N, C-alpha and C positions, 0 to 999 in steps of 0.2 A: 440316409442323410446323417444320422447320428447313432452311435452305439452307447446309449446311456445305461442300458441294463443288458445283462446276459442271462438267459434262462438255463439253469442247470437242473436236470431231473434228479431228484434225490429219493423219491419213493414211488414204487409202482406195485400194484396188486398183482398177484400171480394170475396166470391165465385161467387156472381152474377155480379161482376164487370168484364166486358169483356176487359177492357184496359190492356195494358202491360207497364211495367217499361222500359223506354229507357235509362235514366241516373239519377244519384243522385248527390247531393251536400250537404256536411255537414260542418257547421261552428258553433262554440259555442254550444248551446243546440238546434240548429235548423237543421233539415234535410229536404232538398228540393228534391222532387221526380218529375222528368219529365216523362210524359206518352206519348204513341204513339198517343193519341188523341189530343195532343197539350195542355192538362191541366197541371197545376203545383200544386202539393200538398205540403203544408208546415206543418211539424210535429215538435212537441217539444219533446225533449228527456227527459224523467223523470229519476230521480236518483233512482235506484233500489238497494236493498241490494245485496252483492256479492253472486251469486248462487254457489251451491256446484259444485265441479269439475265434469265435464262430464267424464264418464268412458273412460279411455284411454287404448287402446290395441296396444302395440308396436308403439307408436307415432301416432296413428290414433284416432282422436276424433270420438265419436259415432255420426253419422250424424243425423240431424233433420229429422223427418219423412217427407216423400214426401208430405203428406197432413198435413201441420202444424196445430196444434190444435188451435181452435179459442180462442182468448184472452178473459179473464174473463171480465164481464161488469164493474167490479169495476175499476174506473180510477186509483185508488191507485196502482193496480197491473199491469197496462199497462206500457210497456216499453216506448211507445210514445203516444202522443195525437195529433190528427189532429186539427190544429188551423184554417187552411184556405185552400180553394181550388180555384185557379184562373182558371176557365174553358176556358176562351178565351185568355190564355197567348200566344198561337200561333195557327195558322190555321192548322199546320201539327205537326208531331211528333217532340218532343224536343230531339235533338241528343246529346247535350253537354251543361253543365252549369259550370260557374265559377264566382267568385266574385273578385272585386277590392275593398277591405275593406276601403282603405283610401279615395276613391272617392264615397263610398256608392253606388256602381254600381254592378248590376248583369249582367253578359254577358251570352248570350245563342246562340246556333246554331240551327236553325230550318228553314225549307223550303229553304235550301241552302243559307241562309243569317245569318250574325252575327248581333245581336241586343243588345242594351243597355237598361237596365231597372233600375228603382229605387229599391234599396235593401229593403226599408221599405214598399212601397206601391205596388211594383211589376208592376208598370205601365210602359209602353213603353216610353223610352226617345227618342231613335233614332234607326232606322235600317240603318246600314251603307251601302250606295249604292254600294260602290266599292267591297263589299264582296259577290257579286252575284256569285253563283256556288261554294261557299266555302265548303270545305270538312271537315276541322277540324281547331281548334285554340288552342293556349296555352297562359297562363297568368303567369306572374311572378312579384313579388314586392321585391325590395331590397333597402337597405340604401346605398347611394352612395355619396361620397364627391364631392362637386362642384369644378371643376378644377380651376376656377378663384378665388373663395372666400375661398375654403377649408371647407365650412360649410356642414355638412351632411344633406341630404334630402332623402325622400322616393320617388323612381322612380318606377312606375309600367309600364309594357310593355305588349302589346297585339300583338301576332303574329297570322296571319290568312293565311291559305293555300287556294289559289284559283287556281286550276289546277297547272300550272308551276310557278305561281307568289307567292312570299312571301311578304305579306303586314304587315307593322309594325306601330302601334300607341303607344303613351306613355302618361302617366299622371305624372306630376311633383307635388308632394304632392297631392292635390285633384283636380288640374286643368287639364282638358283634352286638349291636343295639337292636333289641326286639321292636322298638318303636317303629312304626311304619307310617309313612306319609302317603295319603291317597289324593290324587288330583284327577278330576273328571273333565274330559275334553269333549267337544261337540261330536266327534266321530271316532271311529275305531282307529287305533294307532297301528301303522304298518311298519315303521322304522323308527329307531332311536339312535341319536348321535349326540355325544357330549360336546358342547361348545367350549366349556371351561369347567372349572371345579364346581360351579353352582348352577349352571344353566345347561339345559338339554333341549335339542331340537327334535320335535316329534313330527314325523311325516305321515300325513293322512291322505285319503282320496281327495278331500276338500282343500288340501294345501298344507302349509307348514305352520307350526306354532312353536314359539320359544318359551320354555317354562323355566321359571326361577324356582329351584327346589327349596330354597331357604324361606322364601316369602309366599310360595304357591301362586305367584302371579303369572299370567299367560300373556303373550304378546303375539298377535298375528303378524306373520311376515308377508309384507305387501311388495309386489313387484313394481318395477319402474316402467311405465309406458307400455311399450310393446312386449316387454318381458312378461307381463301378467297375461295369462291366457284368457282371463275374463275381461270385464270392463275396467276402466281406469280406477285404480285404488283397490281392486279386489285382491284377495289372498293369492299369493303366487302358487301355481300348481293346482288351482281349483278346477273342478270337472268342467269340461267344455263340451260343446255339441259335436266336436270332431270325432268322437269315439262311438257315436250311435251306429248301430248296425254291425258292430264288431263282436257280438256275443257277450257284451258286458265287460270286455277286457279293459282293465284300468292299469296304466303304467305304474310301476313301483316308484314311490318317491325316494330319491337317493340323496344322501348328504355326506360330506366329508369335511374334516377339519384341516384348514390350511395353516400356513405360517402367519405370524404377526396378528393373531386374533381374528382371522378371517375364516369364512366357511364358504363352501360351494354347494349349492342346492341344484338338483337336476331332476326333471320329470319329463319323460319322453326325450325329445331333442331340445327342450327348453332348459335354460340354466340361469342361475342368479347368484351373484356374489353378495354376501352380507357380512357385517361386522359382528362383534361379540354381543351387541345389544339387539341384533335382529334387524338393523337398518340396512336397506339395500345400498350397494356401492355402485357408483356410475362406471359401469364396465360392460362392454358388449358381451353377448352370449357366446358360449363355446360352440364353434361351428361343427357340431357332430352331424354326420350324414344319416346315422340311424341311432335309435335310442340305445344308450349303453345299458348293459346288464348290471354293471357294478362300477362304482367310481371310488377313487382313493387318492392319497397324497403320500408320495415318498420324496423327501427333500432332494431337490427343489421342484419336482415335477408333479403335474396332475396326471393321474392314470385313469384310463377308462377301459373296462373289459366288455367286449361285445358278446353277443349271445353265443352259447356253446356251438351253434351251427357254424358260426364264423370262426370262433376260436382265435380271436386276435386281441392283442393288448396295445392300446394307443398311449403313447407318451407325449404329453403336451407341455409347452412352456406356459406357466401361469401368468406371465406378464404379457406376452404377445399372443397367447392362445394358439400358437402355431403347432402343427403336428411335426414332432421331431423324430419319432421312431415308431414303427409298427412291428410287433413281434408275433409270429404265428405260433399259437399254443392250441393244438387240436383238443376240442372238447372242454377248454377251460371254462369253469363255471363261477368260481368265487376267488376273492383275494383276502389275504389275512395280513394285517399290518400290526406291528408292535404298538402297544398302548402309548398314547402321547403324554407320558408322564416323565419322560427322561429330561435331564437338565438341558441338553443340547438338542436342537431341532434335527441336526444331521446325524445323531447317534443311532437312530433307527432307520437308516437309509435302506436296509435290506428288507424284503418282504417275500411272501410265499403266495403261490397260485396253485389251485387244485382243480382237477377235473374228476370225473367219476372214477377214474382208474389210476391217476398219477398225481404227484405233487412236484412242483418246480420251486426251486429257490432262486429268486431274482437277485443277482449280485450287481451292484453298481460299479460302473467303470470309473477309473480314477478321473477326478474332475479336471485335472490338467489335460488329460488325454481327450476328454469330451470337448473342452474349449478349443484345443489344438485342432481337432477334427472339424469343428465348425468354421474355424478360421481358414483352414486349408481348402474347404469347399466354398469359401467366399460367402458364408452366411454370417456376415458381420453383425447384423442387427440381433440375430439370435445369440451370438457369442457375447455381445455386450450385455444383453438382457440376462443371460445366465450368470455372467460374471458379477453383475449387480446384485443378484440374489444370493450368491454364495458368500460365506464368511471368509475373512482374510486367512484364517488359520488352515483352511482346507486347500489352499493353493500355494504353490511355491513362490510365485511373484504375481499377486493379483493386480497390483497397480501397474506393473510393467506390461502384463498381458492385456489389461484393459486399455492401456495407452496405445499399444500396438494395434489392437482391433479397431479402435476409434480412428487411428490414422489411416488404416487401410480402408475403412468406410469413407473417410473424408476424400481419399484419392478416387474412389469410385464415384462419389457424388460430384467431384470436380470433372471427371470425364463425361458425366451426364449433363454438364453445363449448369449444375446447381451450385454456383460459386458461393453464394451467401451462406448456405448451410455447410458447405465444405470448409470454408475458411473459419466460420464460427466454431466448427468442431476442432479444427487444427489449433485454435486459439483458446480452447477451454483450459481452465485452471488445472484439470487433471491430465491434460494432454501435453500442452506446450510443445508442439511438434518442432523438431530442429529446422532452422531456416533452410538448410541445404535440401532437405527432403521436400519442402513445400515449393521451393524455387525450381526444382526439377520439372514441375508440371507446367511451367511457363515457357514461352518461346525465348529465343536468344535475345530478342530486343529488350526483354525485361531481365532474364536470368543470366545472360551472358554465356560463359562456357559451362555453367552448371546445368543448362537446359538439356533435357532428354530428347528434345526435338532433333530428328536427324537432319544432317546437312543435305544440300541439294544433290550432291553426288550419291550419298547413301540412299536417298529417296528414289532416284532414278534406277539404281541397281535393284532395289526391292521391287519396283514396278516390273522390271524386266523378268526377275525371278518368278513373280506371281503370274505373269502372262504365260511363261513357259510351263508352269505347273498346271495352269488351267487347260492349256492345250494338251498336256500329257494325260491329265485325268479324264478329259472328255466329258462324257455324259455321267460319269460316276459322281462327280461333284454336285450334279443337279438333283440327284436322287437323295431322298431322306428316308431313313428307317424309322418308322413311327414307334416301333417297340423300343428301339435303342434310345430314341429321344426321351421316352418316358423314364427309362431306368437310369440312364447316365446322369451324373451330376456335372454341372459346369465346372470347368477347370480354371476359368478366368473370372476375375471379379466383375467383369462387364456384363456377364450373362444374367438376365433377370426377366421376369414376365409378370403377368397379373397374379395377385395373391389368391384371389378367389374367382371363380367363374360362375356363370349362371346368374340367378336373381340376387345373390348376395352382394352387398356393397363392401368394397375393400376398406379395411380400417387402417388408418395411418399408423396407429400404435403397433399393429401386428405386421405391417408390411415390411419385409426385409429387403434390403437393397438387392441382394442376389439370393433370394430364397429358392431352394429347389427341393422337391419332394418326390418320394417314390410314387410310381404308378400303382394303381390297385382298383378295387371295385368302387371306392368312393370317388365321386366326381369332383368334389371341391377340395377336401383335405389331401387327396392324392394328386391333385393337379400340380404338376411339376413344371419348373422352368426348363424348357427343352434346351439341351446342350447344343451348341452350334457345332455341327459336324463339318461345316465348310468355313473357310476363311471369309472374313468380311470383305466386301468389295470396297474398292477405293471410293472415298467420298462419303462414307457413313458418318453419322454425327460424332461418334466417339473417337474415330480415328482421324477425323478432319482436323487440320491445325487450327489453333486459336487465332482468330482474326476478326476484324470489324467490330461490331457492337459486342460480341461475346468477349473479345479480348479487353475492351474498355471496361465492361462490367467486372471481369475477373481481376483486372488490375486495381479497380476501386476497392474491391474486397481485400486484395493483397495489401494495400496500403494500411488498412486497419489492422491486419494481422502483424505487419512489420512494426507498426507503432506500438502494439502491445508487447512484441518481442523486445523492442528497444527499451521499453520501460523495465522489463525483467532483467535485461543485461545491465542496466544501470544500478541494480542492487548489488552487483558483483564488482563492476569495474567503473572507475570514474572517467567519463568521457573527456573531461577537461585535462586530466593528467595522464590518463592511460594506465593508471596503477590500480591494483586490487584494493578494494575497500575492506576494512576490518569487519569480520562477520560476527554477529551475535547469535548465540544458540536460539533456535525458534522456541516459541512458547505458545500456549493456548491451543487453538485449533490446528496450528501448523506444526505442533510438536511431533506428530506422527511421521512427518517427512523430514528426512535428514538433509543437511546442507549439501551432501554429495548428490542426493537424488535431484535436488533443485537445479544444481548446475549441470548435471548430466542431461537434463531435459533440454537444455539449450544447445548441447553439442551433439554432433552426429555419433561420435565415439566416446567411451568413458574418458573422463578428464585425467590428466597426468597427476602424479602425486606431488611434484615440486610446484611451488608457487610461480616460479619463472615460466615453466612450460604452460601452466594453467593460464597465466596472464597473457601469454602469446596466443593461445588457442581462443581465449575470449576476445582478444583484439581482432583476430582473423574473422571470427563470427560477427563481431560488431561491424567490421568493414564490409562484410558480405551483406548484412542487413541494411546498413545506411546506403550503400551503393545501389542496392535493389530498390530501396525506398525512393532514392533520387530518380532512378529510371522510371519508376511508376508515377511519380509526381510530374515528371517532364512529359510523360506519355498522356496522362489524363488531364491534369491541371497544372500547366507550367507556371502559373502565377504563384502557386504555393511552394514552389521549390526554394524560393529565397528564405522562407521561414526555417527550413532545415539548416541553412548555412549560418543563421544568426545564433545558433546554439552549438556547443561542442559536438563534433561529429567525426566519424571515421570513414567518410566517403573516399573512394579511390580518386585521387586528383586527376589522373589521366582520363578516366571516364567522364568526370564532371567537366573538365576543360573541353573535351571533344563535343559533348552534347550542348553545352551552353554556347560555345562559339558557333556551333551549327545552327542554333536557333536564335542567334543574336541576343542572348540574355547576358549582356555584359555587366549589368548592375548586380545580378545574382552571382556572376563569376567573381566579382570583387568581394562580395560577402563571403563566398566560399574560401577564397584565398586568405582572407583575414582569419576565418575560423581555423584553417589549417596552418596558420602562421607562415604562409608563403607570402610575406610582405613585399619582397622585392618584385615578384611577379605581379602582384596586385597594383603596386605603385607604378610599375612600368606601363601597365595597361591604362591606368588613370592619366599618366603623363601623355600617352599617345593621344587620348581623347581630349584632355584638358588643354593641351598646348597647341591644338589645331587651330585653324582659322576660326575666330569666334563668329564671323558673319556667315560662314558656310554651314550647311546642314549635313554634309558628308565630308569624309576625309579619306585620303589614300594612305593606308597603313599596311604594315607587315604583320599579319595575324595567322596563327596556326600553320606556319611554314609556307604561307603563300605571300609573295611579294606584290606590292602595288595593288592591294585589295581595296576596292571602293566600298566603304561601309558608312551607314548613317550614324551620326553621333547622337546617342541618347541624350534626352534633355537633362537627366540627372548628372551626367558625366561631363557636361560642357563647363569649361572654365576651371579655375583652381579650387572651387568651393569643396568639392568632394575629396580632393587630395588633402586639403587643410583638415577636414574632419577626420580623415583616415590617420594622418600624422598625429593629431591630437590624441587619438586613442592608443597610440603605441607607448609602451613603457619606457622609462629612461634607459634601460639596458640596450634599446635599439637606437641609441643616439647616432650611430654611424649612418644608418638608413634614413633617419629623420633629417640629418643635415644634408645627405646626398640628394634627397628628393624635395627638400624645401627650397633648393637653389632656384629652380625655374619658377616657383610660385612667388618668391620674393622679388625676382627680377621683373615678373609680369605684373604683379599687384602687391606692392610692399605692405599696404594696410592689411589685406587679407592674409598675407604670408606671416606677418607678425603675430596673428592670432594663434599660430602654432606654439609660440613661446610665451604669450601673454595671457592665455586662456586661464580662467579660474577653475583649474582642475589639478588633481594630484600629480598627474603625469607632467604637466607643464611646470609645476612648481618644484618638482624634484629632478629636473634635467640638470646635467653637469654644467654649471653656470660659467666656469672658466672657458670651456670649449665653445659654448654658445656665444660668449662675448667676443672671443677671437674670430669665430665664424662670421658673425654679423659685422665686425669691424672690417673684415676683408671685402665685404659686399658694399656696405655704406656706413659712414660714421654716424649718420642720423639714426639708423636702426640700432646701432650699438648704444647711443645715448638713450634712446627710448627704452631699450631693455634694461639698462642700468638704473634708470629712474624707476622702472617697474619693480625691480627686485629690492631696491633700497627704500623707496617710499611706501610701497604697498606690502611687500613681503618682509620688510624690516630686516634686511640682511645687513649685519654689522661688520662685514669683512672690510678692513681698512683699505686693501688694494682696490676694491670696487669703488669706494668713496674717492680715493685719490684719482682713480681713472676717470670718474665722472667729472670731477673738478677740472682735470686736465683737458678732457674733451670739450666741456662747455667753454672754457677760456679760449681754446684753439678755434672753435667754431665762431666765437664772438670776435676774435681778432680779425679773421679773414672774411667774415660775412658782411653782406650788405645791410646797412642799418635801416631796416623797415619795421613794420609792426611785428613781424615774427621775431626779428632780432631783439626788440624790446621785451617780448614775452620770454625769450630765452635768458636775457639778462636778469629779469625778475626771478626766474627759476634758479639761476646761479646764486643770487643774493639769498633767496629763501633757503637753498640747500646749505650755504655756508653758515647761515644763522642757526639752522636746526640740527645739523650733523655735528657730532663730537668725535667722529672716527677718522677723519682725514688728517693728514699731516699739515700742521699750521705753518711750519717753516717752508714746506714745499709749496703750499698754496700761496704763501706770501711772495715767494720767489717768482711764480709764474703769472700772478695777477699784475697787469701793467701799472707802473707807478705814476706816470704822467698823463694817462688818459682819464679825463674827468668822468667818463662813464663807469669806470671801475673804482671811483673813490669810495663809494659806500661798501663795495666788496672788500676793499683793503681795511676799512674801518671795522667791519665785522670780524675779519681775521685778527686784527689787533685786539679787539674786545675778547675774543676767545683765548688769546694768549695772555690776557690779564693786563695788557697795556692800555688802560682806559684813557690815559692822558693823550697818547698818540691817536686813539680813536676819536676823542673829542676835538683834538686839533684839526683832524680832517673835516669833521662836521662844521666847526666854527670858522676856520681860516680858508680851507680849500673849497668846501661846498657852500659855506656861509648860509647853511640851513639851520637856523637856531631852533626851529620847531623839532627837527629830527634829533638835534643835540639834547634838547630837554626830554624828548621821548626816550632817548637812549639812557639818560640818567634815571628816568622813572623805571625803566625796565631793569636796570642794574640794582636800583634800590629795592625793587620787589623780589629780588632773588633771596633764597634762604640765607641766613646769617653766615653759615659756614662758607658758602660760595662767594658771598659778598666780601667776607674778610679775606678770602684767598686772593681776590682781585685787588683789595685795598693794600695789603702788605703793610700793616701798621709798624711803627717804630717802637723801640723799647720804652721811650718816654710815654708814648700813648698807652702802652700796656700797663705802666705803673699808675697812670692817671685814671681814676675811676669816675671822673666827671663826664657825664654823657655829652655835655656841650663841647668838651675838648676832643672828642673822638672825631677823626676825619671823616668826611662824607663825599660821595661822588658829586653832590651839588656844590660843595666847597671847591672841588677841583674845577668845575665848569665856571664858577664865579671868578676864580682866580684867573682863568683864561680870558674872561671878559674884561676884568679890571686891570690886571697886570700881565698883559700878553707879552710873549717874547718878541724881540725885535725881528723884523721891522714893523710888526703889527701894532695898531693903536688901540687904546682902551675903547670899549663899546659899552656906554652907560645904559642905553635903552634895553637891550636884552638882559643886562645885569639887574636893573631895577625890576624888570618883569619877573626875573627868577626869584629875587628877594621877596616880592609881594606874594608869590605863590608858594614858595618853599622855604621862606625865611626861618620858620620854626624848626626846620630840619638841619639848619646850619649852626655851627658853634658860634656863640655871640661874640666872643673876644676876637677870634681870628677873622670873623666876618667884618666886624667894625674896623679892624686894622687894615682891611683891604679897601675900604671905602675912601675915596679921595677927601682930603680935608676941605677943599673948596666946594664940596657938594652941599647944597642947601638941605637943611633938615626936613624941609617940607617935602622934598623928593622921597624921603625915607618914611613918610607917614604910614604907608601900607605895610612896610616891613615891621615898624614898631608896633602897629596895631596887631599884626599877626602874632608877634612874640608875646605881647601882653595877654592876648586871648589864650594862647597856649599855656602860659603860666597860670592864668586864672582857672582854666579848665582842670588843671592838676589839683589846685587847692579845693575847688568845688567837689571834685570827685572824692577827695579824702574826707571832706566833711560829710558827704552823703554816706560813705562807708562807715564812718564813725557813728552816725545816727542809727543805721541799720543794725550795727553790732550792739548798741545800747538796747534797742528793742528786743533783740534776740536774748540778751541777758535777762531782761525783765520776764520774758516768756519762760525761760528756763527756770528762774527762781519761783515763779508762780506754779509751774508744773511740779517742782520739788516740794513746795509747801502745801498746795491745795489738790494736786493731782489733775488729771485731764478730764475728770467727770464722766468718763466712759465706763459702763458696767464691765467689770473684769479687767479694767485698764489700770493706769497708774493712780494710786490713792494718796500720793504725797507722803507727808510725815505721819499721817494717821492710818496708814495702811497696816493690814494684819495678814499673817499667813498662818495656816493650820499645819502643824507637823504631826501627822497621824503616825500610828505605829508601823504602818506599812510603807511610809514615804521613804524614799532612798535619795542619796546624794546624786546630783546630776553629773558629778565628776568621777567619783570612785564607784558609784552604783552600790554602795553599802547602805544599810539602814541607818537613819539619823539617830534614832534612840534618844538618849539623854546627853548626847554630845553637844559641844558648843557649835552653834550654827551661824551662818551669815546669809542674809537675804539680799539678793541682787535686785536691781531696778525692775526686772521683769517678773518679780515675785518668785523666782526660783530660789530654792534653798539648797545650800551646800554646806559641807563641813567647813568650819573656820580654817582648818588646816589645808583644805583643798581650795581655798579662795584664791591663793596666788599661784596655784599649779597651772601649768600650761597644758594645752590639749584637752580642755573641757569639752564635753559633748554638747550637742546642739541644745539639749534641754537646759543646760546651765549657762548658756551664753546669752549676751544681750541681743535684743532684736535688732538694734541699730549698729551692732558691732559683732563681728565673728572672729573669734580667736582660734587659730588652728595650731596644731603641733608644729614643732620646728621644721619637720620634714615637709610640711604643707605650706610653709610661708614662701612668699616670693619677694625678691628685692632685698 
């Protein structure tokens, strides 16, 4: 299944050599071999060219022959070269070897003692006496910061197991410390494994204990539930009754250090994962079929060596615990791994395996090759798991390979009808599968031409070919070769079977979509997915076309994926304009992904370099996504399709038009046309429905190329209301279309149609008004008048042409109209407009307003008033209309105008300008009085209105000219009210002057009292008795120099300045009066 490692034999003992290999040690290019005779052989590893790959069959490397061929005599072809043999290295078998590189020391276990040797000469330095009866030891070297100084240093530790005692020595840098730490455990120690720089795992018959060498604290490692062989909460690996009657055999407790601070413990077939503190991790046991003889870890795999009688090495995935490779190594007894002290976890990926007679170097296959092999064999779960464990630097394109593996896995999930899991995987942030690839999985009703579903013709041809092949093969296709089924790996992603067999329960974490394993002696780990040697019959689940409930479920999941893809596309292209958005460089967590990687994830092929081509490619992809999303919504939930059209989209108009008309979704079709700016098509459709018979529920229309089609009219599309709303939403640039399709609305319902132009919206207010006025005038003058009144009165348009046009239209409509209540309202509107507007042409208005029609008298009077001809206006009110109240009201209105406007109307003479007597200044009331008392012929004087005017406004008239107008024969008694008003006005002036005089006297007295006595407020004005202190540090408030002995001046606010600065301008705020602020000349105003 996988070729993760390749076994290369590097050392073999000669046939006449009766000794056996007990232990090995490899460092650099040296390989030390300890023999049972006590001799030590030192080999040098030669650099050999990469051998051709060993033939692999279902993940099993072809084993080296039981009788390894003798190496060639040429030293150049030898993998190793014997440099030296130390025959008397020990008196007995060498059981274990290790090095402390920083101290240049070789550590050995022989004759139940731990000895130290020189690493260069291999001479004995010391046999540690306290290690008598030692059974095993473990060495570790780590960089540790000194607690006191904070300086990092290399500390090496040696842990030795002597029965129940754990002895610890240490080297600081290269200096050996004689101090020994002794920790006593409850049982004899059988194995030692360093968990980290300060903690060591001790394996005993009664279980495992984690010892902290710095504090001498022990922690029992407890299993989880069924993982503990004893009762709940007992120590993992404790002795159970299962081994009674086996001659006292006790399985050896094994342990190995994994990545990320985790460890794996194994005893018999039971296993447990723990963290660096000895706490168990929630993970299922490794499914070993037989107890491993030794376990280890070579990045990133777990290794298990079976007993020498089997001679097999199992390679497992630590994440899924799946068996990936089995390598046959006859007689293999132990493994040696480099010490876990390197800076990178993957630096020591090579390891060695030894038997009694030979040593193999296990070389790791290139990681890219391993992943490619897993993907090719459709083991996508395993490939994804391995990719997740490997570091980015070890692969050429980790993210790309991971993305491709997940997409392949998602495709297999889809074929197995697991649509939710498949589409969720396609839509992951790390995947972002191209839409084209996802849509190929769907039938043509959803994906259109992108679908990989064969047409009916292709399907019939395939069925015929399959029938012919079945007839030709006959009985051969019905037979299956059991052996071939076990060995062969499936070539198609669809092949999969149960992960485990027998009594074990499959684990979802370890279950691969298409896992296949080699056959062998193990029933569970070797259980392989049998390759399908015959073609699937028609009608199987994976080959059957998507339809029915499966298709509905798949489309629902597709809609979610397309919505996510649409959101990602909007980061690059604006759907409203179709233009690329300016991109900002990513920051934070997204900094590792370049902009090119992000956009390439959305496209099937790498994007083009030019922005124009990239923009077009993104548009095509967006069109594909939106069109497929529309098809999906119409297939599953047609009522939600309209929501897509209310936002900018790239749906294919032909597809949308066909589907919506087919399903009678006319309302959504209008929304779509609006979003695509196909306004003419939308308005044409609205006119067909809106202009139909309002009483009927159906209409005969020409739709979708079919003539005389009987269709039901939707409730929302009946009448002109929808067309009005549509036209109101169009911008002013579409004025041609607005005017074209507003015609039928205005003719059918003018009030609703005018809402197109009178609506309180930006579009309606910015329409070209000249065109609208001309357009409405051609339809109906009343509509034109209504629009002109709207833009002048409400929008305050001051264009003179519009004002003149409105006056002309109002006068024309009044001349020829029937005089009813509506006519009177229009006349009032004309009068109000003439009075309020100042933009129309007065001469033109005067020429078109009828002269002899009494209804237009007031209109002519207003025009004369605006022209400044107040006498003519008053003559109309007095003589033509004989409405004295309106005449007086007119005078009041003119008198209330500002002086400048009133004078412009009065046009005073030169004599009036020289006379400064206010009584001699002409007044509008004087003009009205003269018309009352001295009217032009043939009118007669009118004393009643004149006396009424004098009684109310006599004080506003010049006395001399007023009295000259009064007839001599008028009794004085009639003028009583006039004289009383004049006298009261004169008295009020005198009284006002007296009051002002008294107030000013009071102000003077208050000011004098303030000057003499002060205001009585602490810190305020002190009057003449005030004092100021001129200290040595006090400065002038103007020049900011010290006052010293200079002549000074004290201001009313008690501020002190130089006498010379008293009259200077620009004094600062400290030297200015509170009630008066004097600024510099540049700051003055007026």
